[in-house]
Structures are given as C-alpha cells and as structure tokens.
C-alpha positions as CSV (number, residue, x, y, z in Angstrom):
1,M,0.0,0.0,0.1
2,E,1.3,3.5,-1.1
3,Q,1.8,6.2,1.6
4,A,0.1,9.5,0.7
5,E,2.7,12.2,0.2
6,S,2.7,15.0,3.2
7,P,2.6,18.4,1.9
8,N,5.6,19.3,4.1
9,Q,7.9,16.8,2.4
10,A,10.4,18.1,-0.1
11,R,10.2,16.9,-3.6
12,P,13.7,15.5,-4.6
13,S,13.2,15.8,-8.3
14,E,12.5,19.5,-8.4
15,P,15.6,21.5,-9.6
16,V,16.6,24.6,-8.0
17,R,16.1,27.7,-10.4
18,R,19.2,30.1,-10.5
19,L,18.2,33.7,-10.5
20,D,20.7,34.8,-13.0
21,C,19.3,38.1,-14.6
22,Y,17.6,41.1,-13.9
23,V,14.3,42.2,-15.4
24,G,12.6,45.6,-15.9
25,I,8.9,45.5,-15.4
26,K,6.6,48.4,-16.2
27,P,4.0,49.6,-13.9
28,C,1.2,47.9,-15.8
29,G,3.0,44.5,-15.2
30,C,4.5,43.8,-18.6
31,M,8.2,42.5,-18.7
32,V,9.8,44.6,-21.1
33,A,13.5,44.4,-20.4
34,W,16.4,42.2,-19.2
35,V,19.9,41.8,-18.5
36,Y,22.0,38.7,-17.7
37,D,24.0,39.1,-14.6
38,D,27.3,38.4,-15.9
39,P,30.2,38.4,-13.3
40,K,32.8,39.4,-16.0
41,Y,30.9,42.8,-16.8
42,P,29.4,44.0,-13.3
43,K,29.7,47.7,-14.5
44,D,27.6,47.1,-17.6
45,V,25.0,45.1,-15.6
46,A,24.7,48.0,-13.2
47,K,24.3,50.7,-16.0
48,S,21.4,48.3,-17.5
49,V,19.7,48.1,-14.1
50,A,20.2,51.9,-13.5
51,D,18.5,52.5,-16.8
52,F,15.7,50.3,-15.9
53,I,15.2,52.3,-12.8
54,K,15.5,55.7,-14.7
55,R,12.7,54.4,-17.1
56,G,10.4,53.9,-14.2
57,Y,10.5,50.1,-14.3
58,S,10.7,47.9,-11.2
59,V,13.4,45.6,-11.1
60,E,13.4,42.0,-10.0
61,R,15.9,38.9,-10.1
62,A,14.8,36.2,-12.3
63,N,15.8,33.0,-14.3
64,T,17.0,33.6,-17.8
65,D,14.9,30.4,-19.2
66,D,11.7,31.8,-17.5
67,V,12.4,35.4,-18.9
68,R,12.5,34.4,-22.4
69,H,9.1,33.1,-22.3
70,K,7.5,36.3,-20.5
71,L,9.7,39.2,-22.2
72,S,7.6,41.1,-24.8
73,K,6.7,44.5,-25.9
74,C,4.1,46.4,-23.7
75,K,0.8,45.5,-25.2
76,C,-0.9,47.9,-22.6
77,A,0.7,51.2,-24.1
78,K,-2.1,53.5,-25.2
79,P,-2.0,57.0,-26.1
80,S,-2.8,59.3,-23.0
81,N,-4.5,62.6,-22.8
82,D,-2.6,63.4,-19.3
83,P,-0.5,66.5,-20.0
84,S,2.4,65.0,-17.8
85,S,2.8,62.3,-20.4
86,P,5.4,62.6,-22.9
87,V,3.0,61.6,-25.6
88,T,-0.2,63.7,-25.9
89,V,-3.0,63.0,-28.4
90,A,-4.1,65.9,-30.4
91,R,-8.0,66.3,-31.1
C-alpha cells in the first residue's frame, strides 16, 4: 500500500532555479527589459539596471529560461491625454 505524500515533504526531483538575470517590469506589469548578470561585466549590468530604474521600471531578479517566455513588448501602451505624459493625443 502506497503512503500519501505529506505537503511538508520536499520533492527531490525539483531542480533549483538559479536567478541569473535582472528584469525591468513596467507599472502595468509587462516585462519589457532584461540583462544577464554576467560576473565578468558588473559595471555594464549595473548601468542596465540603473537605466531600468530611470525609465520607471521595477527591477527583480529572475531566471533566464523563465524570462525568455515572458519578455515582450508592452501591449498595454495606449495614447494618453494626461498633460504630464510625454505623448499627447491631438484632437
């Protein structure tokens, strides 16, 4: 008779995902930028992350394999009538 698996037991076959990159996420939730965290080029990585922040993106660590499936152009971008927005719509 098989024993039921306890929810507290670790599953030995699950690989640990390495967080090897940084992603830039727009306020709407779209993941639009990423940089691989290459230890050979820490200054370049830092510049990219600083650029993400400058553009207003939130920055998170992620796994490169996961990012490849989620990264895309923002589909939420719509023209705005907000005068503080850099893009205005003429009527």
